[in-house]
Phi, psi and omega in degrees: 000123181276135180255329181152207182293342180278350182117208184273172176297324177297321178296320178294321178295318179294318178299316179299317181295320180294317179298321179294320180295314177301314181303314180295325179292314180296315181296319178295321179294317179295317179298316181294319180293328178278353178087011179287142176083004175290136177234133174065140179234023181068230182265002181265147173285148178302326181289343180274344184263143176249119181262125178242129180279132179271351181232151178283098187299316181298319178295318179296320177297321177295321175296318178297320176298317179295320178295318178299319177296321180291321176301313179300320182292318177296318178299320178296319178295321178296313179299315180301316179298319180297321179286332183274341184266132180266139177281144175280141179273000000 
């Protein structure tokens, strides 16, 4: 079944899965770099610790946004193809 210039519907589904995986990795990296999900600081107060990000959080958030936009675009193409194709009886 042909979907268009991007290839088959199967290609689009695989692309969406890859994009979702990339999005989750980039989002997790941004969250970790921003210090989200950190639990406990031992015996030190949070105000005593200086947190330095090893990764550019803003850049990672931008990448995550771009990936999310691409995922939505692929989803729209997949949905459109699903509505345009008739099932065989």
